[in-house]
C-alpha positions in Angstrom: 55.5 24.2 5.1 54.7 24.3 1.3 55.4 20.6 0.9 53.1 19.8 3.9 50.3 21.8 2.5 50.7 20.1 -0.9 50.6 16.7 0.8 47.5 17.7 2.7 45.9 19.0 -0.5 46.8 15.8 -2.4 45.4 13.6 0.5 42.3 15.7 0.8 41.8 15.6 -3.0 42.3 11.8 -3.0 39.8 11.4 -0.2 37.2 13.5 -1.9 37.7 11.5 -5.1 37.3 8.2 -3.3 34.2 9.6 -1.5 32.6 10.8 -4.7 33.3 7.4 -6.3 31.6 5.7 -3.4 28.6 8.0 -3.5 28.3 7.5 -7.3 28.5 3.7 -6.9 25.9 3.7 -4.2 23.6 5.9 -6.3 24.1 3.7 -9.4 23.3 0.5 -7.3 20.2 2.1 -5.9 19.1 3.1 -9.3 19.7 -0.3 -10.7 17.7 -1.9 -7.9 14.9 0.5 -8.5 14.9 -0.3 -12.3 14.9 -4.0 -11.6 12.0 -3.6 -9.2 10.1 -1.6 -11.8 10.7 -4.3 -14.4 9.6 -7.0 -12.0 6.4 -5.0 -11.1 5.7 -4.6 -14.8 6.1 -8.3 -15.3 3.8 -9.1 -12.4 1.2 -6.7 -13.8 1.3 -8.4 -17.2 1.0 -11.8 -15.7 -1.7 -10.7 -13.3 -3.7 -9.6 -16.4 -3.0 -12.9 -18.2 -4.2 -14.7 -15.1 -7.4 -12.6 -15.1 -8.0 -13.3 -18.8 -7.4 -17.0 -18.3 -9.8 -17.0 -15.4 -12.5 -15.7 -17.8 -11.8 -18.4 -20.3 -11.9 -21.1 -17.5 -15.1 -19.5 -16.2 -16.8 -20.0 -19.5 -15.7 -23.6 -19.7 -16.7 -24.3 -16.1 -20.1 -22.9 -16.6 -20.9 -24.3 -20.0 -19.0 -27.6 -19.8 -17.5 -26.8 -23.2 -13.9 -26.1 -24.3 -13.0 -22.5 -25.2 -12.3 -21.7 -28.9 -9.2 -23.3 -30.4 -8.1 -19.8 -31.5 -7.6 -19.1 -27.8 -6.0 -22.5 -27.3 -2.9 -21.5 -25.3 -2.2 -19.0 -22.5 0.9 -16.8 -22.5 3.3 -18.3 -20.0 6.1 -16.8 -18.1 9.5 -16.8 -19.8 12.6 -17.9 -17.9 13.8 -14.3 -17.8 10.4 -13.1 -16.4 10.7 -15.8 -13.7 14.2 -14.6 -12.8 13.1 -11.0 -12.6 10.0 -11.8 -10.5 12.1 -14.0 -8.2 14.0 -10.9 -7.0 10.9 -9.0 -6.0 8.4 -11.4 -4.4 8.3 -13.0 -1.0 8.2 -16.8 -0.9 4.4 -17.1 -0.4 3.7 -14.9 -3.4 6.3 -16.8 -5.4 4.6 -20.1 -4.6 1.2 -18.7 -5.6 2.6 -17.2 -8.8 4.5 -20.4 -9.9 1.5 -22.6 -9.0 -0.6 -20.5 -11.3 1.9 -20.7 -14.1 2.0 -24.5 -13.7 -1.8 -24.7 -13.7 -2.0 -22.6 -16.9 0.5 -24.8 -18.6 -1.6 -27.8 -17.6 -4.8 -26.1 -19.0 -3.0 -25.5 -22.3 -2.0 -29.2 -22.5 -5.6 -30.3 -21.7 -7.0 -28.0 -24.4 -4.5 -29.2 -26.9 -5.2 -32.9 -26.1 -9.0 -32.3 -26.5 -8.5 -31.6 -30.2 -11.9 -31.0 -31.9 -13.9 -32.4 -29.0 -16.2 -29.7 -27.7 -17.4 -31.2 -24.4 -15.1 -31.1 -21.4 -15.0 -34.3 -19.3 -15.7 -34.1 -15.6 -12.1 -34.9 -14.6 -10.9 -32.1 -16.9 -13.5 -29.7 -15.5 -12.2 -30.5 -12.1 -8.6 -29.7 -13.2 -9.9 -26.4 -14.8 -11.6 -25.5 -11.5 -8.4 -26.2 -9.6 -6.6 -23.9 -12.0 -9.3 -21.2 -11.7 -9.0 -21.2 -7.9 -5.2 -21.2 -8.1 -5.2 -18.3 -10.6 -7.5 -16.3 -8.4 -5.3 -16.9 -5.3 -2.2 -15.8 -7.3 -3.8 -12.6 -8.6 -4.8 -11.6 -5.1 -1.4 -12.5 -3.7 0.3 -10.4 -6.4 -1.9 -7.4 -6.0 -0.1 -5.6 -3.2 3.2 -5.9 -5.1 1.9 -5.0 -8.5 -0.3 -2.3 -7.0 -3.2 -3.4 -9.2 -6.5 -4.4 -7.6 -7.5 -8.0 -8.3 -11.0 -7.7 -9.6 -13.2 -10.7 -8.9 -14.2 -13.1 -11.7 -17.4 -14.5 -10.2 -18.5 -18.0 -11.2 -22.1 -18.8 -12.0 -23.6 -22.3 -11.9 -20.9 -24.8 -12.6 -21.2 -27.9 -14.8 -20.1 -30.0 -11.8 -21.9 -31.5 -8.8 -21.3 -30.5 -5.2 -19.1 -33.5 -4.6 -17.1 -32.9 -7.8 -16.5 -29.3 -6.9 -15.3 -30.2 -3.4 -13.0 -32.9 -4.9 -11.7 -30.5 -7.5 -10.8 -27.8 -5.0 -9.3 -30.3 -2.6 -7.3 -32.2 -5.2 -6.4 -29.7 -7.9 -6.2 -26.2 -6.3 -2.9 -24.9 -5.0 -2.1 -25.7 -1.4 -1.6 -22.0 -0.7 -5.2 -21.2 -1.8 -7.9 -21.2 0.9 -9.4 -24.4 -0.4 -12.1 -24.9 2.2 -13.4 -21.4 1.7 -13.5 -22.0 -2.1 -15.2 -25.4 -1.7 -17.9 -23.8 0.5 -18.3 -20.8 -1.8 -18.6 -22.8 -5.0 -20.7 -25.7 -3.9 -24.4 -25.4 -5.0 -27.0 -25.3 -2.3 -27.9 -28.8 -1.0 
């Protein structure tokens, strides 16, 4: 009887040890996932802020027809690590909006750098900037539910483009995920 009780105690102790290891492993995994999610949300918030700031710079150029100051020449872009972290959090439509905005920002930086000391923005470049503006706005609004930060509007005034140039810019240069028809109608000056 004593040997049987010892075997039962050893088996029970082993089972409890295994069960506690499983519970600890599950809790660690859950905590790691929560931490990764928090990091990804923080990255989204930072990029949402960068997109908002970029929209303000683009707004000034779109309304004035002039490049922003060279001191503000480039926009902070997502690092490879940021992109990996965000990939784990966002659904595909948000990912597409986010990466489209990152690509448009990179394009705006290249345009500004290529302009050099020229102050006036050409019409084709204004159209590219408008496409970037619309794409950034769409991305900020798509990211808002995940980042839990409201996407405040960045309203545009009168643009340095004609009605047709605005429609072409939105159609050709805004992200396909953005509601382009709504933007074209909203931005076009009255006939």
